[in-house]
C-alpha positions as CSV (number, residue, x, y, z in Angstrom):
1,X,-17.1,8.3,-76.8
2,X,-15.4,5.0,-75.9
3,X,-12.4,4.7,-73.6
4,X,-10.1,4.0,-76.5
5,X,-11.3,7.2,-78.3
6,X,-10.8,9.2,-75.1
7,X,-7.2,7.9,-74.9
8,X,-6.7,8.8,-78.6
9,X,-7.9,12.4,-78.0
10,X,-5.6,12.7,-75.0
11,X,-2.7,11.7,-77.2
12,X,-3.7,14.2,-79.9
13,X,-4.0,17.1,-77.5
14,X,-1.1,16.2,-75.2
15,X,1.2,19.1,-74.1
16,X,4.1,19.5,-76.5
17,X,2.3,17.6,-79.4
18,X,2.7,18.9,-82.9
19,X,-0.4,20.1,-84.8
20,X,-0.6,16.8,-86.6
21,X,-0.5,14.9,-83.3
22,X,3.1,13.8,-83.3
23,X,5.6,15.1,-80.8
24,X,8.7,16.8,-82.2
25,X,12.2,15.8,-81.1
26,X,14.5,18.5,-79.9
27,X,15.6,20.6,-82.9
28,X,12.8,19.4,-85.2
29,X,11.3,16.2,-86.6
30,X,12.8,12.8,-86.8
31,X,14.8,11.3,-89.7
32,X,14.1,8.1,-91.5
33,X,16.9,6.3,-89.6
34,X,15.4,7.5,-86.3
35,X,12.0,6.3,-87.3
36,X,13.4,2.8,-87.8
37,X,15.8,2.6,-84.9
38,X,13.5,4.1,-82.3
39,X,11.3,1.1,-81.9
40,X,14.2,-1.4,-82.1
41,X,15.9,-0.2,-78.9
42,X,15.3,3.3,-77.5
43,X,11.5,2.9,-77.4
44,X,11.3,-0.9,-77.5
45,X,7.6,-1.7,-77.2
46,X,8.1,-4.4,-74.5
47,X,11.3,-3.3,-72.6
48,X,10.6,0.4,-72.5
49,X,6.9,1.2,-73.3
50,X,5.7,-2.0,-71.6
51,X,3.2,-2.8,-74.4
52,X,2.3,-6.2,-75.7
53,X,3.0,-7.8,-72.3
54,X,0.2,-10.4,-72.7
55,X,2.0,-12.5,-75.4
56,X,5.4,-11.6,-73.9
57,X,4.4,-13.4,-70.6
58,X,2.1,-16.1,-72.0
59,X,3.8,-17.7,-75.0
60,X,7.6,-17.2,-74.5
61,X,8.2,-20.6,-72.9
62,X,10.1,-21.7,-76.0
63,X,12.0,-19.9,-78.7
64,X,9.8,-21.4,-81.4
65,X,6.6,-20.0,-79.9
66,X,8.3,-16.6,-79.2
67,X,9.5,-16.3,-82.8
68,X,6.2,-17.4,-84.3
69,X,4.3,-14.8,-82.2
70,X,6.9,-12.1,-83.0
71,X,6.7,-12.7,-86.7
72,X,2.9,-12.8,-86.7
73,X,2.8,-9.5,-84.8
74,X,5.4,-8.0,-87.2
75,X,3.3,-9.0,-90.2
76,X,0.1,-7.5,-88.7
77,X,1.9,-4.3,-87.7
78,X,3.6,-3.6,-91.0
79,X,0.5,-4.6,-93.0
80,X,-1.8,-2.4,-91.0
81,X,0.6,0.5,-91.0
82,X,0.8,0.3,-94.8
83,X,-3.0,0.4,-95.3
84,X,-3.6,3.0,-92.6
85,X,-1.0,5.3,-94.1
86,X,-2.3,4.7,-97.6
87,X,-5.9,5.5,-96.8
88,X,-5.4,8.0,-94.0
89,X,-7.0,10.8,-96.0
90,X,-10.1,8.7,-96.8
91,X,-10.8,7.5,-93.3
92,X,-13.2,9.9,-91.4
93,X,-11.9,11.1,-88.1
94,X,-15.0,10.0,-86.3
95,X,-14.5,6.3,-87.2
96,X,-10.8,6.1,-87.4
97,X,-10.3,3.9,-84.4
98,X,-12.9,1.4,-85.6
99,X,-11.4,1.5,-89.0
100,X,-7.9,0.8,-87.6
101,X,-9.2,-2.2,-85.6
102,X,-10.9,-3.6,-88.7
103,X,-7.7,-3.3,-90.7
104,X,-5.7,-4.9,-87.9
105,X,-8.2,-7.7,-87.6
106,X,-8.0,-8.5,-91.3
107,X,-4.2,-9.0,-91.1
108,X,-4.6,-11.0,-87.9
109,X,-7.0,-13.4,-89.7
110,X,-4.4,-13.9,-92.4
111,X,-1.6,-14.5,-89.9
112,X,-3.8,-17.0,-88.0
113,X,-4.8,-19.0,-91.1
114,X,-1.2,-19.0,-92.3
115,X,0.2,-20.3,-89.0
116,X,-2.5,-23.0,-88.9
117,X,-1.5,-24.2,-92.4
118,X,2.3,-24.0,-92.1
119,X,3.0,-24.8,-88.4
120,X,-0.1,-26.4,-86.9
121,X,1.7,-27.5,-83.7
122,X,2.9,-24.0,-82.9
123,X,-0.5,-22.6,-83.9
124,X,-2.1,-24.9,-81.4
125,X,0.4,-23.9,-78.7
126,X,-0.2,-20.2,-79.2
127,X,-4.0,-20.8,-79.0
128,X,-6.1,-17.7,-78.5
129,X,-3.1,-15.4,-78.2
130,X,-2.9,-15.1,-82.0
131,X,-6.4,-13.6,-82.1
132,X,-5.6,-11.3,-79.3
133,X,-3.1,-9.5,-81.5
134,X,-6.1,-7.5,-82.6
135,X,-6.2,-5.7,-79.2
136,X,-2.5,-5.3,-78.8
137,X,-2.0,-1.7,-77.7
138,X,1.3,-1.5,-79.5
139,X,-0.2,-2.0,-82.9
140,X,-3.2,0.3,-82.4
141,X,-1.0,2.9,-80.8
142,X,1.4,3.1,-83.8
143,X,-1.6,3.5,-86.2
144,X,-3.0,6.4,-84.2
145,X,0.2,8.1,-83.2
146,X,2.3,7.6,-86.4
147,X,1.0,5.7,-89.4
148,X,-2.2,7.8,-89.7
149,X,-0.1,11.0,-89.9
150,X,2.9,10.1,-92.0
151,X,3.7,9.1,-95.6
152,X,3.8,5.4,-96.5
153,X,7.6,5.1,-96.4
154,X,8.0,6.6,-93.0
155,X,5.0,4.6,-91.6
156,X,6.6,1.4,-92.9
157,X,10.0,2.2,-91.3
158,X,8.4,2.9,-88.0
159,X,6.4,-0.4,-88.2
160,X,9.4,-2.4,-89.2
161,X,11.5,-1.0,-86.4
162,X,8.8,-1.5,-83.8
163,X,8.2,-5.0,-85.1
164,X,11.9,-5.9,-84.9
165,X,12.0,-4.5,-81.4
166,X,9.1,-6.7,-80.4
167,X,10.7,-9.8,-82.0
168,X,14.0,-9.1,-80.1
169,X,12.2,-8.9,-76.8
170,X,10.1,-12.0,-77.4
171,X,13.1,-14.1,-78.6
172,X,15.2,-12.8,-75.7
173,X,12.6,-14.0,-73.2
174,X,12.0,-17.3,-75.0
175,X,15.7,-18.1,-75.1
176,X,16.1,-17.6,-71.4
177,X,13.0,-19.5,-70.4
178,X,13.7,-22.5,-72.7
179,X,17.4,-22.6,-71.8
180,X,16.7,-22.7,-68.1
181,X,13.4,-24.5,-68.2
182,X,14.3,-27.3,-70.6
183,X,18.0,-27.0,-71.0
184,X,17.6,-26.6,-74.8
185,X,17.3,-24.0,-77.5
186,X,14.9,-24.7,-80.4
187,X,14.6,-28.3,-79.2
188,X,18.4,-29.0,-79.2
189,X,19.9,-29.9,-75.9
190,X,22.5,-27.4,-74.6
191,X,23.5,-28.6,-71.1
192,X,23.2,-32.3,-71.6
193,X,21.3,-35.0,-69.8
194,X,22.9,-34.1,-66.4
195,X,21.1,-30.7,-66.3
196,X,18.2,-30.4,-63.9
197,X,15.6,-28.2,-65.6
198,X,14.2,-25.2,-63.7
199,X,10.5,-26.1,-64.2
200,X,9.3,-22.8,-62.9
201,X,10.8,-21.1,-66.0
202,X,8.4,-22.7,-68.4
203,X,5.4,-22.0,-66.1
204,X,3.5,-18.7,-65.9
205,X,5.6,-17.4,-62.9
206,X,8.7,-17.9,-65.0
207,X,7.4,-15.3,-67.5
208,X,7.1,-12.7,-64.8
209,X,10.5,-13.6,-63.3
210,X,12.3,-13.5,-66.7
211,X,10.7,-10.2,-67.7
212,X,11.6,-8.7,-64.3
213,X,15.2,-9.7,-64.6
214,X,15.5,-8.3,-68.2
215,X,13.8,-5.0,-67.2
216,X,16.1,-4.7,-64.2
217,X,19.2,-5.3,-66.4
218,X,17.8,-3.0,-69.1
219,X,17.1,-0.2,-66.6
220,X,20.5,-0.5,-65.0
221,X,22.2,-0.2,-68.4
222,X,20.1,2.8,-69.4
223,X,20.8,4.4,-66.1
224,X,24.6,4.0,-66.6
225,X,24.3,5.4,-70.1
226,X,22.2,8.4,-68.9
227,X,24.7,9.2,-66.2
228,X,27.5,9.3,-68.7
229,X,25.7,11.4,-71.3
230,X,23.0,13.7,-69.8
231,X,20.0,14.0,-72.2
232,X,16.4,15.2,-72.2
233,X,14.0,12.4,-71.5
234,X,10.9,12.3,-73.6
235,X,7.7,10.3,-74.1
236,X,7.6,7.8,-77.0
237,X,7.5,9.6,-80.3
238,X,3.9,10.4,-81.4
239,X,2.5,10.6,-77.9
240,X,3.8,13.7,-76.1
241,X,7.0,15.4,-75.1
242,X,8.5,16.0,-71.7
243,X,10.8,18.8,-70.6
244,X,14.0,18.1,-68.7
245,X,13.7,18.5,-65.0
C-alpha cells in the first residue's frame, strides 16, 4: 500500500468519522450553504489547511499569474469533483486513489492546453507549476474526503467553495507582492515613478514573507473572534472531528 493510500485509510478510520468517512458537525451533517462557504473562509485551503502552498509561494509574484493559476486549479477541482461524484459507485475501492489522480490529470491537461492557447505569456511564466496541479493535496483530498461520498450537487458546492477560497488566497498574495514589488496592479502603475520597488517581494523570499504576514493577520483575527464567541474547534470537514478541550 502506498503512502497516499495509507493516508487515505487514516482519514477513513479517524476517530469521530462518520461511517461514510465524513466527519459530522455538532448536531448533525452540514447544509448546502455550509458546504459552499466552508472552503471559502472557515477552512480556506491555503490560509487554514495550509494546502496548495507550492503554487501559492512560487507563482504569486503578479496578480495575473496568481489569477491564472487560481482559475486553472478551480477548473480542475470542480471538474474532477463532478466526475468523481458521478462515478463514485463504479470506481473499485482498491484503485480509487489511482482513478482520482487519472481524472485530475485529465482536467490538468485541458487547463494546460487552454492556457497555452489563450494566454501563452502567462502559461510560460507559470511553467511546470500547471502540471504540478495533479499532485496538489487540496484537490486529491477533496475527492477522497467529500466528492467520493456525496451527491453531485453537494460535491460541486464543496469544490466551488474550496476553489473560490484558493483563488482569494492566491490573488491576495499576488496583489501584495506585485504592489510592493513593482508598484503596480495588473501592470498599471499605482504609486507613480517616484516609488522605489521592494525587489525582495517579487523574489522567492517575498512569497514566504507575504504568506507569513497574511497568516499572522489571519490567525490574530480568528483568535479575536474565538475569544468573543467560544466554539468547538474541529478538523476540516471530511477528515476527522476534535472534541473541545
